[in-house]
Backbone as JSON, one array per atom type, in Angstrom:
{
  "sequence": "XXXXXXXXXXXXXXXXXXXXXXXXXXXXXXXXXXXXXXXXXXXXXXXXXXXXXXXXXXXXXXXXXXXXXXXXXXXXXXXXXXXXXXXXXXXXXXXXXXXXXXXXXXXXXXXXXXXXXXXXXXXXXXXXXXXXXXXXXXXXXXXXXXXXXXXXXXXXXXXXXXXXXXXXXXXXXXXXXXXXXXXXXXXXXXXXXXXXXXXXXXXXXXXXXXXXXXXXXXXXXXXXXXXXXXXXXXXXXXXXXXXXXXXXXXXXXXXXXXXXXXXXXXXXXXXXXXXXXXXXXXXXXXXXXXXXXXXXX",
  "N": [[226.53, 125.22, 45.45], [226.03, 125.74, 41.95], [223.91, 126.5, 39.24], [224.75, 126.36, 35.94], [223.85, 126.12, 33.4], [220.98, 125.24, 31.39], [219.19, 123.23, 29.43], [217.51, 121.06, 27.34], [218.18, 118.84, 24.61], [217.59, 118.04, 21.13], [218.3, 116.52, 18.05], [217.5, 116.44, 14.89], [218.09, 114.59, 11.85], [218.72, 115.72, 8.65], [218.27, 115.58, 5.11], [219.47, 117.28, 2.31], [219.19, 118.81, -1.0], [221.75, 119.47, -1.97], [225.21, 120.29, -1.15], [225.47, 123.05, -1.16], [222.85, 123.88, -0.6], [222.58, 122.8, 1.96], [224.51, 124.28, 3.38], [223.39, 126.82, 3.15], [221.07, 126.45, 4.66], [222.23, 126.02, 7.18], [223.42, 128.55, 7.67], [221.13, 130.14, 7.83], [219.67, 128.98, 9.98], [221.36, 129.41, 12.15], [221.38, 132.11, 12.46], [220.39, 134.93, 14.43], [217.75, 135.92, 14.01], [216.31, 133.76, 13.08], [215.67, 132.14, 15.26], [213.56, 133.44, 16.6], [211.5, 133.17, 14.71], [211.25, 130.37, 14.55], [210.62, 129.79, 17.18], [207.93, 130.43, 17.52], [206.68, 128.29, 16.22], [207.63, 126.16, 17.79], [206.67, 126.76, 20.41], [203.98, 126.39, 20.09], [203.38, 123.84, 20.76], [203.69, 123.43, 23.46], [203.22, 124.61, 26.83], [205.31, 125.25, 28.49], [207.71, 124.83, 27.18], [210.57, 126.23, 25.57], [212.37, 127.44, 22.89], [215.83, 127.72, 22.73], [218.31, 127.78, 21.42], [220.31, 126.94, 18.48], [222.4, 124.6, 16.87], [224.27, 123.6, 14.11], [225.46, 120.77, 12.45], [227.31, 119.74, 9.67], [227.54, 117.24, 7.13], [228.64, 116.92, 4.23], [225.94, 117.08, 2.05], [224.15, 116.64, 4.07], [222.48, 117.53, 7.05], [222.69, 117.9, 10.51], [220.76, 119.02, 13.01], [220.97, 120.56, 15.97], [218.84, 121.3, 18.41], [218.4, 123.29, 21.25], [216.52, 123.46, 24.21], [214.43, 124.96, 26.72], [212.71, 123.29, 29.31], [211.1, 123.49, 31.57], [210.02, 121.91, 34.56], [210.09, 119.33, 33.71], [212.05, 116.51, 32.6], [212.21, 116.47, 29.84], [212.61, 115.27, 27.27], [210.48, 114.18, 25.68], [208.87, 116.45, 25.39], [210.57, 118.18, 23.99], [211.04, 116.68, 21.67], [208.49, 116.64, 20.54], [208.05, 119.37, 20.02], [210.24, 119.96, 18.31], [209.64, 118.39, 16.15], [207.54, 119.79, 14.94], [208.86, 122.18, 14.37], [210.75, 121.24, 12.54], [209.12, 120.61, 10.37], [208.43, 123.17, 9.61], [210.89, 124.04, 8.69], [211.27, 122.33, 6.49], [209.22, 123.25, 4.85], [210.2, 125.78, 4.27], [212.62, 125.34, 3.03], [212.62, 123.89, 0.21], [212.77, 120.52, -0.94], [214.08, 119.46, 1.19], [214.55, 116.67, 3.31], [213.35, 114.81, 6.03], [215.22, 112.62, 7.77], [215.4, 111.38, 10.23], [214.07, 111.95, 13.49], [215.75, 111.98, 15.63], [219.09, 112.34, 15.28], [221.36, 111.52, 16.55], [223.16, 113.54, 17.26], [222.33, 114.67, 19.48], [223.19, 114.53, 22.48], [221.83, 111.4, 23.25], [222.03, 109.05, 25.85], [224.53, 108.1, 25.17], [228.09, 108.33, 25.18], [229.63, 111.5, 24.52], [231.47, 114.15, 23.0], [230.17, 116.55, 22.48], [228.11, 116.86, 24.38], [229.7, 117.03, 26.65], [231.07, 119.4, 26.2], [229.14, 121.4, 25.41], [226.98, 120.84, 27.01], [223.97, 119.2, 28.25], [220.65, 119.02, 29.23], [220.78, 119.81, 32.62], [223.5, 121.87, 33.55], [225.81, 121.84, 36.07], [227.68, 122.92, 38.92], [229.54, 122.21, 41.89], [231.04, 122.97, 45.06], [233.35, 122.6, 47.84], [235.04, 123.25, 50.95], [237.22, 121.62, 52.99], [238.42, 121.22, 56.22], [241.77, 120.26, 57.19], [241.91, 118.68, 59.48], [239.46, 117.33, 59.51], [239.67, 115.91, 57.13], [241.74, 114.19, 57.91], [240.58, 112.76, 60.07], [238.28, 111.58, 59.01], [238.72, 110.73, 56.3], [241.18, 109.64, 56.58], [243.64, 110.61, 55.65], [245.65, 113.18, 54.05], [245.18, 116.62, 52.9], [247.12, 117.24, 50.9], [247.95, 114.69, 50.02], [245.57, 113.51, 49.05], [244.97, 115.29, 47.05], [247.11, 114.84, 45.33], [246.62, 112.16, 44.6], [244.18, 112.53, 43.25], [245.02, 113.97, 40.99], [246.68, 112.06, 39.66], [244.97, 109.88, 39.33], [242.3, 110.8, 38.44], [242.88, 112.62, 36.42], [245.44, 112.16, 34.99], [245.32, 109.33, 34.66], [242.75, 109.08, 33.48], [243.22, 110.55, 31.17], [245.12, 108.95, 29.87], [243.48, 106.83, 29.31], [241.87, 107.93, 27.41], [239.45, 109.08, 28.06], [236.19, 110.59, 27.92], [234.83, 112.98, 29.78], [235.38, 111.54, 32.05], [236.76, 112.35, 34.32], [236.79, 111.69, 37.13], [236.15, 109.85, 40.21], [234.07, 107.92, 40.8], [231.51, 108.8, 39.91], [229.26, 107.84, 38.58], [228.2, 105.76, 40.14], [226.98, 107.08, 42.34], [225.26, 108.96, 41.16], [223.51, 107.27, 39.67], [222.26, 105.83, 41.71], [220.78, 107.87, 42.95], [219.15, 108.55, 40.78], [217.61, 106.2, 40.42], [216.22, 106.16, 42.86], [214.71, 108.44, 42.67], [213.05, 108.37, 40.46], [214.12, 108.86, 37.91], [215.59, 108.46, 34.56], [217.53, 105.75, 34.42], [219.21, 104.9, 32.38], [220.29, 107.14, 31.3], [222.51, 107.7, 32.75], [224.84, 107.45, 31.4], [225.65, 109.84, 30.0], [224.94, 111.7, 31.92], [226.5, 111.27, 34.2], [229.01, 112.2, 33.58], [231.79, 114.0, 34.67], [233.92, 116.43, 36.12], [236.29, 116.37, 38.49], [237.87, 118.28, 40.91], [240.54, 118.43, 43.22], [242.45, 119.89, 45.65], [245.09, 121.07, 47.76], [244.66, 123.69, 50.08], [246.77, 126.02, 51.28], [247.63, 126.81, 54.72], [246.4, 129.82, 56.13], [247.92, 131.3, 57.85], [251.05, 131.19, 59.66], [251.59, 128.06, 61.21], [248.94, 127.48, 61.15], [245.96, 125.69, 60.04], [245.77, 123.69, 57.15], [243.62, 123.16, 54.24], [241.29, 121.18, 52.29], [240.34, 121.69, 49.04], [237.51, 120.96, 47.15], [235.78, 120.27, 44.16], [233.07, 119.62, 41.9], [232.18, 119.45, 38.55], [229.54, 119.16, 36.43], [228.29, 118.73, 33.34], [225.97, 117.66, 32.12], [223.5, 116.84, 33.46], [220.6, 115.12, 33.46], [217.53, 115.53, 34.45], [214.21, 115.46, 35.92], [211.27, 116.64, 37.65], [208.67, 116.14, 37.22], [206.56, 113.9, 35.38], [207.44, 110.78, 33.66], [209.04, 108.4, 35.77], [208.61, 109.78, 38.12], [206.19, 109.91, 39.39], [205.71, 107.5, 40.62], [205.01, 105.76, 43.68], [207.14, 105.32, 45.71], [209.27, 106.74, 44.59], [208.19, 109.29, 44.28], [207.89, 109.9, 46.96], [210.57, 110.11, 47.78], [211.39, 112.36, 46.3], [209.7, 114.19, 47.53], [210.76, 114.22, 50.14], [213.09, 115.62, 49.67], [212.12, 118.03, 49.01], [211.39, 118.68, 46.39], [209.3, 117.73, 44.89], [207.15, 117.29, 42.13], [205.91, 120.09, 40.13], [207.54, 123.26, 40.38], [206.92, 126.5, 41.94], [208.03, 128.47, 40.37], [208.57, 127.85, 37.0], [210.69, 125.16, 36.32], [212.21, 125.39, 38.61], [212.19, 123.31, 40.57], [213.27, 121.05, 39.25], [215.77, 122.06, 38.63], [216.81, 122.43, 41.2], [216.92, 119.76, 42.02], [218.91, 118.82, 40.28], [221.1, 120.16, 41.34], [221.25, 118.94, 43.84], [221.93, 116.36, 43.04], [224.5, 116.81, 41.96], [225.84, 117.76, 44.24], [225.7, 115.46, 45.83], [227.26, 113.69, 44.34], [229.69, 115.0, 44.58], [230.12, 114.74, 47.34], [230.46, 111.97, 47.59], [232.49, 111.58, 45.74], [234.58, 112.83, 46.9], [235.75, 110.99, 48.43], [237.64, 108.9, 47.29], [238.36, 105.53, 46.08], [240.46, 103.9, 48.37], [244.06, 103.78, 48.56], [246.99, 101.85, 49.47], [247.7, 103.5, 51.54], [245.34, 104.42, 52.66], [243.29, 106.18, 51.11], [245.23, 107.51, 49.71], [247.42, 107.94, 51.27], [248.8, 108.32, 54.58], [247.46, 106.83, 56.49], [246.62, 103.66, 58.08], [246.61, 100.52, 56.27], [243.53, 98.95, 55.1], [241.91, 96.3, 57.02], [242.49, 92.84, 56.18], [240.11, 90.84, 54.43], [238.22, 88.03, 55.63], [238.66, 84.73, 54.15], [236.18, 83.59, 53.31], [234.62, 85.74, 52.56]],
  "CA": [[226.25, 124.72, 44.11], [225.58, 126.74, 40.98], [223.4, 126.07, 37.94], [225.45, 127.15, 34.93], [223.21, 125.92, 32.1], [219.75, 124.45, 31.46], [218.6, 123.1, 28.1], [217.45, 119.73, 26.75], [218.47, 118.91, 23.18], [217.18, 117.03, 20.15], [218.99, 116.87, 16.81], [217.06, 115.67, 13.73], [218.97, 114.45, 10.7], [218.04, 116.18, 7.44], [218.95, 115.45, 3.81], [219.17, 118.39, 1.42], [219.55, 118.47, -2.39], [223.17, 119.69, -2.29], [226.0, 120.93, -0.1], [225.13, 124.48, -1.17], [221.58, 124.03, 0.11], [222.82, 122.51, 3.37], [225.22, 125.42, 3.94], [222.42, 127.91, 3.24], [220.23, 126.12, 5.81], [223.03, 126.26, 8.38], [223.55, 130.0, 7.87], [219.85, 130.7, 8.26], [219.28, 128.48, 11.29], [222.23, 129.93, 13.21], [221.19, 133.55, 12.55], [219.49, 135.23, 15.56], [216.36, 136.14, 13.63], [215.63, 132.48, 12.83], [215.17, 131.61, 16.52], [212.25, 134.03, 16.86], [210.52, 132.57, 13.81], [211.03, 128.97, 14.9], [210.04, 129.73, 18.51], [206.48, 130.42, 17.37], [206.28, 126.92, 15.9], [207.94, 125.29, 18.92], [205.81, 127.05, 21.56], [202.6, 125.96, 19.81], [203.22, 122.47, 21.23], [203.93, 123.31, 24.9], [203.11, 125.84, 27.63], [206.55, 125.53, 29.19], [208.88, 124.7, 26.32], [211.08, 127.45, 24.93], [213.55, 127.21, 22.06], [216.9, 128.6, 23.21], [219.43, 127.91, 20.5], [220.46, 125.94, 17.42], [223.75, 124.35, 16.36], [224.13, 122.74, 12.93], [226.62, 120.04, 11.97], [227.14, 119.32, 8.27], [228.34, 116.17, 6.52], [228.23, 117.06, 2.84], [224.6, 117.66, 1.89], [223.32, 116.22, 5.2], [222.55, 118.46, 8.17], [222.2, 117.48, 11.82], [220.38, 120.29, 13.62], [220.83, 120.36, 17.42], [218.02, 122.32, 19.06], [218.45, 123.31, 22.72], [215.24, 123.99, 24.64], [214.06, 124.96, 28.13], [211.58, 122.37, 29.44], [210.45, 123.59, 32.88], [210.4, 120.9, 35.55], [210.19, 118.02, 33.06], [213.35, 116.21, 31.99], [211.96, 117.2, 28.62], [212.87, 114.63, 25.98], [209.26, 114.09, 24.89], [208.45, 117.81, 25.08], [211.44, 118.71, 22.95], [210.81, 115.92, 20.44], [207.21, 117.09, 19.97], [208.24, 120.71, 19.47], [211.19, 119.93, 17.21], [208.95, 117.8, 15.0], [206.8, 120.87, 14.29], [209.87, 123.09, 13.84], [211.34, 120.62, 11.35], [208.18, 120.77, 9.27], [208.57, 124.56, 9.18], [212.14, 124.1, 7.91], [211.02, 121.64, 5.22], [208.41, 124.15, 4.03], [211.0, 126.94, 3.88], [213.72, 124.88, 2.17], [212.09, 122.8, -0.62], [213.7, 119.44, -1.23], [214.63, 118.93, 2.44], [213.91, 115.42, 3.76], [213.63, 114.41, 7.41], [215.67, 111.23, 7.84], [215.08, 110.87, 11.56], [213.92, 113.04, 14.45], [216.98, 111.98, 16.41], [220.22, 111.96, 14.43], [222.48, 111.17, 17.44], [223.98, 114.67, 17.7], [221.6, 115.25, 20.63], [223.28, 113.1, 22.24], [221.14, 110.74, 24.36], [222.43, 107.7, 26.29], [225.81, 107.73, 24.54], [229.14, 109.32, 25.5], [229.9, 112.39, 23.39], [232.17, 115.39, 23.31], [229.28, 117.71, 22.4], [227.48, 117.03, 25.68], [230.74, 117.43, 27.58], [231.46, 120.79, 25.95], [227.99, 122.3, 25.36], [225.98, 120.49, 28.01], [222.64, 118.7, 27.88], [219.93, 119.01, 30.5], [221.31, 120.82, 33.55], [224.94, 121.95, 33.8], [225.87, 122.22, 37.48], [228.97, 122.79, 39.61], [229.47, 122.27, 43.35], [232.35, 123.03, 45.68], [233.41, 122.55, 49.3], [236.36, 123.38, 51.56], [237.22, 120.71, 54.15], [239.63, 121.38, 57.03], [242.69, 119.12, 57.21], [241.58, 117.81, 60.61], [238.34, 116.48, 59.09], [240.24, 114.99, 56.14], [242.51, 113.18, 58.64], [239.75, 111.91, 60.93], [237.25, 110.86, 58.24], [239.29, 110.09, 55.11], [242.44, 108.99, 56.99], [244.72, 111.06, 54.78], [245.93, 114.61, 54.13], [244.79, 117.33, 51.68], [248.15, 117.11, 49.87], [247.96, 113.33, 49.48], [244.37, 113.24, 48.26], [245.11, 116.1, 45.84], [248.04, 114.13, 44.44], [245.9, 111.01, 44.06], [243.2, 113.02, 42.29], [245.72, 114.31, 39.75], [247.15, 110.86, 38.96], [243.84, 109.0, 39.01], [241.2, 111.39, 37.68], [243.34, 113.39, 35.26], [246.43, 111.44, 34.19], [244.77, 108.02, 34.3], [241.65, 109.25, 32.53], [243.8, 110.99, 29.89], [245.71, 107.78, 29.23], [242.38, 106.0, 28.83], [241.11, 108.63, 26.38], [238.09, 109.23, 28.59], [235.41, 111.82, 27.73], [234.02, 113.24, 30.97], [235.68, 110.56, 33.09], [237.71, 112.92, 35.28], [236.16, 111.5, 38.44], [236.42, 108.54, 40.8], [232.94, 106.97, 40.61], [230.28, 109.6, 39.94], [228.13, 107.06, 38.06], [227.58, 105.01, 41.25], [226.15, 107.94, 43.17], [224.19, 109.52, 40.33], [222.53, 106.24, 39.32], [221.48, 105.54, 42.92], [219.8, 108.96, 43.1], [218.19, 108.44, 39.67], [216.67, 105.11, 40.71], [215.4, 106.54, 44.01], [213.89, 109.62, 42.39], [212.22, 108.19, 39.28], [214.76, 109.35, 36.69], [215.93, 107.43, 33.59], [218.89, 105.31, 34.77], [220.04, 104.73, 31.18], [220.95, 108.41, 31.0], [223.73, 107.87, 33.54], [226.0, 107.46, 30.49], [226.11, 111.21, 29.84], [224.68, 112.5, 33.12], [227.54, 111.08, 35.21], [230.28, 112.82, 33.21], [232.1, 114.89, 35.79], [235.3, 116.84, 36.32], [236.52, 116.55, 39.93], [239.1, 118.94, 41.32], [240.91, 118.34, 44.63], [243.77, 120.49, 45.87], [245.33, 121.59, 49.1], [244.7, 125.13, 50.32], [247.72, 126.21, 52.39], [247.17, 127.55, 55.89], [246.43, 131.26, 55.91], [248.91, 131.9, 58.75], [252.02, 130.19, 60.14], [251.08, 127.19, 62.25], [247.5, 127.25, 60.97], [245.5, 124.43, 59.44], [245.46, 123.7, 55.73], [242.29, 122.64, 53.91], [241.13, 120.5, 51.0], [239.32, 122.24, 48.15], [236.89, 119.93, 46.29], [234.68, 120.72, 43.31], [232.6, 118.75, 40.82], [231.49, 120.15, 37.47], [228.8, 118.14, 35.68], [227.62, 119.5, 32.29], [224.84, 117.01, 31.43], [222.59, 116.16, 34.39], [219.26, 115.09, 32.84], [216.57, 115.2, 35.5], [212.94, 116.17, 35.97], [210.47, 116.34, 38.85], [207.35, 115.75, 36.75], [206.62, 112.96, 34.27], [208.25, 109.57, 33.81], [208.89, 107.62, 37.0], [208.52, 110.63, 39.31], [204.88, 109.74, 40.04], [205.67, 106.23, 41.36], [204.9, 106.12, 45.11], [208.41, 105.42, 46.44], [210.09, 107.78, 43.99], [207.57, 110.57, 44.64], [208.21, 110.13, 48.37], [211.96, 110.59, 47.85], [211.4, 113.74, 45.82], [209.07, 114.98, 48.57], [211.71, 114.39, 51.25], [214.07, 116.61, 49.28], [211.44, 119.29, 48.74], [211.37, 118.99, 44.95], [208.27, 116.91, 44.25], [206.24, 117.97, 41.22], [206.31, 121.35, 39.52], [207.81, 124.34, 41.31], [206.17, 127.73, 41.72], [208.67, 129.01, 39.17], [208.85, 126.72, 36.1], [212.07, 124.72, 36.27], [212.92, 125.55, 39.89], [212.37, 122.03, 41.27], [214.22, 120.19, 38.52], [217.1, 122.66, 38.79], [217.28, 122.12, 42.55], [217.27, 118.34, 42.03], [220.22, 118.66, 39.63], [222.11, 120.61, 42.3], [221.37, 117.89, 44.85], [222.68, 115.26, 42.41], [225.91, 117.21, 41.86], [226.39, 117.8, 45.6], [225.85, 114.08, 46.27], [228.43, 113.17, 43.64], [230.88, 115.6, 45.19], [230.31, 114.15, 48.67], [231.01, 110.63, 47.41], [233.72, 111.67, 44.97], [235.65, 113.31, 47.78], [236.32, 109.84, 49.13], [237.93, 107.91, 46.25], [238.82, 104.24, 46.59], [241.76, 104.11, 49.02], [245.25, 103.01, 48.23], [247.57, 101.23, 50.66], [247.79, 104.47, 52.62], [244.03, 104.92, 53.06], [242.92, 107.39, 50.41], [246.36, 108.16, 49.09], [248.55, 108.09, 52.19], [248.54, 108.94, 55.86], [246.71, 105.97, 57.4], [246.93, 102.24, 57.94], [245.82, 99.81, 55.25], [242.34, 98.31, 55.64], [242.14, 94.91, 57.39], [242.17, 91.85, 55.15], [238.82, 90.16, 54.61], [238.3, 86.56, 55.73], [238.55, 84.08, 52.83], [234.8, 83.29, 52.87], [233.99, 86.94, 52.02]],
  "C": [[225.76, 125.86, 43.22], [225.07, 126.04, 39.73], [224.03, 126.95, 36.88], [224.9, 126.93, 33.52], [221.98, 125.04, 32.26], [219.14, 124.4, 30.07], [218.67, 121.67, 27.59], [217.58, 119.84, 25.24], [217.85, 117.75, 22.4], [217.75, 117.46, 18.81], [218.51, 115.99, 15.66], [218.11, 115.65, 12.63], [218.19, 114.79, 9.43], [218.91, 115.93, 6.21], [218.51, 116.6, 2.92], [219.64, 118.06, 0.0], [221.04, 118.58, -2.69], [223.88, 120.27, -1.07], [225.67, 122.41, -0.01], [223.84, 124.74, -0.4], [221.74, 123.78, 1.6], [223.52, 123.68, 4.05], [224.29, 126.62, 4.1], [221.5, 127.69, 4.44], [220.97, 126.41, 7.12], [223.13, 127.75, 8.69], [222.24, 130.6, 8.38], [219.49, 130.26, 9.67], [220.09, 129.11, 12.42], [222.2, 131.46, 13.29], [220.18, 133.86, 13.66], [218.03, 135.37, 15.18], [215.6, 134.84, 13.38], [215.02, 131.92, 14.11], [213.77, 132.14, 16.8], [211.17, 133.4, 15.99], [210.2, 131.13, 14.2], [210.4, 128.82, 16.29], [208.51, 129.69, 18.44], [205.97, 129.01, 17.09], [206.49, 126.01, 17.1], [206.95, 125.51, 20.07], [204.36, 126.66, 21.34], [202.32, 124.57, 20.36], [203.33, 122.34, 22.74], [203.75, 124.65, 25.59], [204.44, 126.25, 28.21], [207.78, 125.52, 28.29], [209.27, 126.01, 25.65], [212.35, 127.12, 24.16], [214.63, 128.22, 22.42], [218.03, 128.8, 22.22], [219.5, 126.77, 19.52], [221.93, 125.83, 17.05], [223.64, 123.32, 15.24], [225.47, 122.09, 12.59], [226.36, 119.53, 10.57], [228.06, 118.15, 7.94], [227.93, 116.14, 5.05], [226.86, 117.71, 2.77], [223.64, 117.27, 3.03], [223.55, 117.14, 6.39], [221.96, 117.81, 9.42], [222.0, 118.75, 12.65], [220.08, 120.07, 15.1], [220.1, 121.54, 18.05], [218.17, 122.18, 20.58], [217.23, 124.06, 23.24], [215.09, 123.94, 26.17], [212.78, 124.15, 28.28], [210.93, 122.4, 30.82], [210.95, 122.53, 33.85], [210.41, 119.48, 34.98], [211.62, 117.79, 32.59], [213.34, 116.67, 30.53], [212.18, 116.53, 27.28], [211.61, 114.58, 25.11], [208.78, 115.47, 24.47], [209.26, 118.38, 23.92], [211.21, 117.99, 21.62], [209.53, 116.39, 19.74], [207.37, 118.46, 19.32], [209.16, 120.73, 18.26], [210.56, 119.31, 15.96], [208.19, 118.88, 14.22], [207.78, 121.86, 13.65], [210.49, 122.53, 12.55], [210.42, 120.74, 10.15], [208.23, 122.19, 8.72], [209.82, 124.72, 8.3], [211.94, 123.47, 6.53], [210.2, 122.52, 4.28], [209.24, 125.31, 3.48], [212.11, 126.57, 2.9], [213.24, 123.67, 1.36], [213.17, 121.77, -0.95], [214.36, 118.85, 0.0], [213.84, 117.71, 2.89], [214.33, 115.14, 5.2], [214.0, 112.93, 7.42], [215.32, 110.6, 9.18], [215.01, 112.02, 12.54], [215.1, 113.12, 15.4], [218.11, 111.47, 15.53], [221.5, 111.73, 15.21], [223.45, 112.32, 17.74], [223.34, 115.32, 18.92], [222.51, 115.45, 21.87], [222.72, 112.37, 23.46], [221.68, 109.34, 24.59], [223.68, 107.18, 25.58], [226.86, 108.76, 24.96], [229.42, 110.2, 24.29], [230.63, 113.63, 23.87], [231.23, 116.58, 23.32], [228.53, 117.94, 23.71], [228.47, 117.53, 26.71], [231.08, 118.91, 27.43], [230.26, 121.74, 26.05], [226.91, 122.0, 26.39], [224.7, 119.94, 27.42], [221.86, 118.51, 29.17], [220.47, 120.14, 31.37], [222.83, 120.73, 33.64], [225.12, 122.56, 35.18], [227.3, 122.07, 37.98], [228.75, 122.94, 41.12], [230.88, 122.33, 43.91], [232.23, 122.98, 47.19], [234.86, 122.73, 49.73], [236.32, 122.6, 52.87], [238.51, 120.9, 54.94], [240.47, 120.11, 57.08], [242.37, 118.16, 58.35], [240.44, 116.87, 60.28], [238.83, 115.46, 58.05], [240.99, 113.86, 56.85], [241.62, 112.23, 59.41], [238.75, 111.07, 60.14], [237.85, 110.08, 57.08], [240.64, 109.42, 55.37], [243.6, 109.36, 56.07], [244.94, 112.55, 54.97], [245.44, 115.3, 52.86], [245.82, 117.19, 50.56], [248.11, 115.74, 49.21], [246.75, 113.06, 48.61], [244.36, 114.09, 46.99], [246.02, 115.44, 44.82], [247.37, 112.92, 43.8], [244.9, 111.44, 43.0], [243.85, 113.34, 40.95], [246.11, 113.04, 38.97], [246.01, 109.95, 38.53], [242.87, 109.65, 38.02], [241.64, 112.17, 36.45], [244.33, 112.6, 34.4], [245.88, 110.08, 33.74], [243.65, 108.12, 33.28], [242.15, 109.73, 31.17], [244.41, 109.81, 29.14], [244.64, 106.84, 28.67], [241.6, 106.65, 27.7], [239.68, 108.89, 26.79], [237.49, 110.58, 28.23], [234.54, 111.99, 28.96], [234.27, 112.28, 32.11], [236.66, 111.05, 34.12], [237.11, 112.88, 36.69], [236.43, 110.09, 38.93], [235.31, 107.54, 40.51], [231.62, 107.71, 40.66], [229.07, 108.8, 39.48], [227.43, 106.27, 39.16], [226.57, 105.87, 41.99], [224.97, 108.48, 42.36], [223.12, 108.49, 40.02], [221.67, 105.86, 40.52], [220.41, 106.6, 43.13], [218.74, 108.86, 42.01], [217.15, 107.35, 39.95], [215.71, 105.49, 41.84], [214.4, 107.62, 43.66], [213.14, 109.56, 41.06], [212.79, 108.75, 38.0], [215.08, 108.17, 35.76], [217.35, 106.95, 33.86], [219.79, 105.11, 33.57], [220.77, 106.01, 30.83], [222.15, 108.67, 31.9], [224.96, 107.95, 32.64], [226.55, 108.88, 30.34], [225.94, 112.04, 31.11], [225.81, 112.41, 34.13], [228.9, 111.62, 34.78], [230.57, 113.95, 34.19], [233.59, 115.18, 35.84], [235.47, 117.17, 37.8], [237.88, 117.2, 40.17], [239.31, 118.73, 42.82], [242.31, 118.92, 44.79], [243.88, 121.05, 47.27], [245.32, 123.12, 49.09], [245.65, 125.36, 51.49], [247.09, 127.0, 53.54], [247.35, 129.05, 55.66], [247.44, 131.97, 56.8], [249.85, 130.82, 59.25], [251.43, 129.37, 61.3], [249.6, 126.9, 62.14], [247.21, 125.94, 60.25], [245.25, 124.61, 57.94], [244.07, 123.1, 55.5], [242.35, 121.92, 52.57], [240.02, 121.2, 50.23], [238.83, 121.13, 47.23], [235.82, 120.6, 45.44], [234.34, 119.65, 42.29], [231.85, 119.6, 39.82], [230.88, 119.1, 36.56], [227.94, 118.84, 34.62], [226.32, 118.9, 31.76], [223.96, 116.21, 32.39], [221.17, 116.25, 33.85], [218.25, 114.6, 33.87], [215.28, 115.99, 35.33], [212.2, 115.8, 37.24], [209.01, 116.12, 38.51], [207.54, 114.79, 35.58], [207.48, 111.75, 34.57], [207.97, 108.84, 35.1], [208.72, 108.46, 38.26], [207.2, 110.48, 40.05], [204.74, 108.4, 40.76], [205.74, 106.52, 42.85], [206.23, 106.3, 45.82], [209.25, 106.57, 45.91], [209.52, 109.17, 44.31], [207.85, 110.92, 46.1], [209.62, 110.66, 48.54], [212.07, 112.04, 47.39], [210.77, 114.67, 46.86], [209.99, 115.24, 49.74], [212.74, 115.47, 50.94], [213.45, 117.96, 48.93], [211.34, 119.67, 47.29], [210.32, 118.16, 44.21], [207.39, 117.76, 43.35], [206.81, 119.26, 40.64], [206.52, 122.43, 40.58], [206.95, 125.56, 41.01], [206.72, 128.48, 40.52], [209.02, 127.84, 38.26], [210.35, 126.42, 36.05], [212.79, 124.74, 37.6], [213.18, 124.22, 40.57], [213.36, 121.12, 40.56], [215.64, 120.74, 38.62], [217.67, 122.36, 40.17], [217.67, 120.65, 42.66], [218.63, 118.12, 41.38], [221.34, 119.12, 40.55], [222.33, 119.57, 43.39], [222.15, 116.69, 44.3], [224.17, 115.61, 42.39], [226.57, 117.24, 43.24], [226.61, 116.4, 46.15], [227.07, 113.43, 45.63], [229.71, 113.72, 44.26], [231.16, 114.99, 46.56], [230.92, 112.76, 48.57], [232.35, 110.65, 46.69], [234.88, 112.19, 45.78], [236.29, 112.21, 48.58], [236.59, 108.74, 48.12], [238.4, 106.6, 46.86], [240.23, 104.36, 47.16], [242.85, 103.25, 48.43], [245.79, 102.39, 49.5], [247.67, 102.19, 51.84], [246.45, 105.05, 53.0], [243.69, 106.23, 52.38], [244.1, 108.15, 49.84], [247.52, 108.37, 50.03], [248.1, 108.65, 53.51], [247.79, 108.07, 56.84], [247.06, 104.52, 57.19], [246.12, 101.6, 56.84], [244.61, 99.17, 55.88], [242.64, 96.85, 56.0], [241.77, 93.95, 56.28], [240.85, 91.18, 55.47], [239.05, 88.67, 54.83], [238.08, 85.91, 54.39], [237.12, 83.88, 52.35], [234.08, 84.52, 52.35], [234.59, 87.3, 50.69]]
}
């Protein structure tokens, strides 16, 4: 597994006097020197929070400012909201006539599907991969690497494309992620964006004649929103689960435990996603169909 991004976001909605003023605000906020100035305001509200970047979306004279922030081992929504509130006041002071319409203007984006989370990430962005020998694929999944790779293409890519899905290039990542979230004291409502996942499955040919082929599997998840402090992580059962995984509470290095938890989530999704719902051939071909259930079931 690899952590490829870490930053919680909040995007206040601002009204400015004119389009010209909004464009000027955008240019200033996205300049490197602005981050240093705003970081002073943001860090005054938290020991662990750190402002990492800003992206501004304009709609006429209205600006939606997406702040991305490091939040240590907390999932970080409250930390970021508190810091961004102070930063926004600094912006209002610098740009007279600016009005704060709402601290969250939905470009964050929380608990809603969005392309911006899929492309830029929110929370932890993680990828995991595995290589499974064909003999294991046959004995456990009752199929072949070629057949399961073909099913993955038609189901997770072609089918999801026909559905117009954003981040739905997977078999059932939401099932696995939500189970882990409930067990570990996370916010289950965030499964909407956290479970977005791109699953790859393809056959790796044998390296020598007569050798065994393999199945390559990977899951890339750009928006895993987790924390190991705060929220439901202190509930007895949930704290026990985090303890079993070695990620309870704050890590010695800020962010280490929450980052490790995000890797465990992604690896769990990959383990379950590598066994998609079977077709008549047991996972895409190569095995007998499952027995019929009795009518009373």
